[in-house]
C-alpha positions in Angstrom: -5.0 -11.0 -22.1 -8.1 -8.7 -22.8 -7.9 -5.7 -21.1 -10.6 -2.9 -20.4 -10.1 0.6 -22.2 -9.1 3.7 -20.5 -11.7 6.4 -20.0 -14.2 4.3 -21.4 -17.9 3.4 -20.0 -18.9 0.1 -19.4 -21.8 -1.3 -17.2 -21.3 -2.9 -13.8 -22.6 -6.3 -15.5 -19.5 -6.0 -18.2 -17.1 -5.3 -15.5 -18.4 -8.3 -13.4 -18.0 -10.4 -16.7 -14.4 -9.2 -17.5 -13.4 -10.5 -13.9 -15.3 -13.6 -14.4 -14.2 -14.5 -17.8 -10.3 -13.7 -16.8 -8.0 -16.6 -16.0 -5.8 -14.2 -14.4 -5.8 -12.6 -10.5 -5.4 -8.7 -10.0 -7.0 -7.9 -13.4 -8.7 -4.9 -12.0 -5.6 -3.8 -9.8 -4.8 -0.9 -12.1 -8.3 0.7 -12.5 -10.6 3.0 -10.6 -14.3 3.4 -11.5 -16.3 6.3 -11.7 -19.7 7.5 -12.1 -21.6 10.3 -13.6 -23.8 10.4 -10.3 -22.7 8.9 -7.5 -26.3 8.7 -5.9 -27.4 6.0 -8.4 -28.3 2.6 -7.1 -25.8 -0.1 -7.8 -27.4 -2.1 -10.3 -26.1 -4.4 -13.2 -26.9 -1.6 -15.8 -25.2 0.8 -14.0 -22.7 3.1 -16.3 -19.1 2.8 -14.8 -16.2 4.8 -16.6 -12.8 3.2 -16.2 -9.6 4.8 -15.6 -6.2 3.1 -15.3 -4.6 6.3 -14.3 -4.0 6.7 -10.5 -5.5 9.1 -8.0 -2.6 11.7 -7.2 -2.3 13.3 -3.7 -0.8 17.2 -3.7 1.2 18.8 -1.2 -2.0 19.7 0.8 -3.3 16.0 0.8 -5.8 17.0 -2.0 -6.7 14.0 -4.6 -6.1 15.0 -8.0 -8.1 12.7 -10.2 -7.3 12.3 -13.8 -8.0 15.0 -16.4 -10.9 12.7 -18.1 -12.5 12.3 -14.9 -12.6 16.1 -13.7 -13.4 16.9 -17.6 -16.3 14.8 -17.6 -17.7 15.5 -13.9 -17.3 12.3 -12.8 -17.2 11.0 -9.2 -14.7 8.1 -7.8 -17.2 5.1 -7.1 -14.5 2.2 -6.1 -11.2 0.8 -6.8 -11.0 -1.9 -9.2 -9.2 -4.0 -6.6 -12.3 -3.8 -4.3 -14.7 -5.0 -7.2 -12.5 -8.1 -7.7 -12.0 -9.0 -4.2 -16.1 -8.9 -3.9 -16.0 -11.3 -7.2 -13.3 -13.6 -5.6 -15.0 -13.7 -2.4 -18.0 -14.6 -3.7 -16.6 -17.3 -5.9 -15.0 -18.5 -2.9 -18.2 -18.7 -1.0 -19.8 -20.8 -4.0 -17.1 -23.7 -3.5 -14.6 -21.7 -6.0 -17.0 -22.3 -8.9 -17.6 -19.5 -11.1 -20.5 -21.1 -13.0 -22.3 -21.0 -9.6 -21.9 -17.3 -9.3 -24.5 -14.8 -10.9 -24.3 -11.1 -11.8 -27.3 -10.3 -9.7 -25.4 -12.0 -6.9 -22.1 -9.7 -7.5 -24.2 -6.7 -7.4 -25.8 -7.5 -4.2 -22.6 -8.5 -2.8 -20.6 -5.3 -3.8 -23.5 -2.8 -2.6 -23.4 -4.6 0.7 -19.6 -4.2 0.8 -19.7 -0.5 -0.2 -22.4 0.1 2.6 -21.1 -2.3 5.2 -17.2 -2.2 4.8 -17.4 -5.9 4.8 -18.0 -8.9 2.6 -21.6 -10.7 2.3 -21.9 -13.9 3.9 -23.9 -15.9 1.0 -26.0 -18.5 2.7 
């Protein structure tokens, strides 16, 4: 099984392709995605940094992000689990056929979910 490298930069399209090309479920469960600028518009070329280190919570309920995230001034974008859920939901709406799913559709679906906390219904 191919894995994503911790602390490495990937485009959003590369992450979607990783999920689409995987024959396993839950391939993104141990990852979080971070951005240099969290105000950037969601796009396939958007640079995301991957971490397989969890977010800890201290005694005062403050989030403690991985060292490389803090050192590089990165902002949390979303969990890998959320991205995989969006991909799987989109595939499901396309009659379980991965070949009918485009990267562009996945970008739209993820952006919709992040703004609405709900899956996009694909017509």
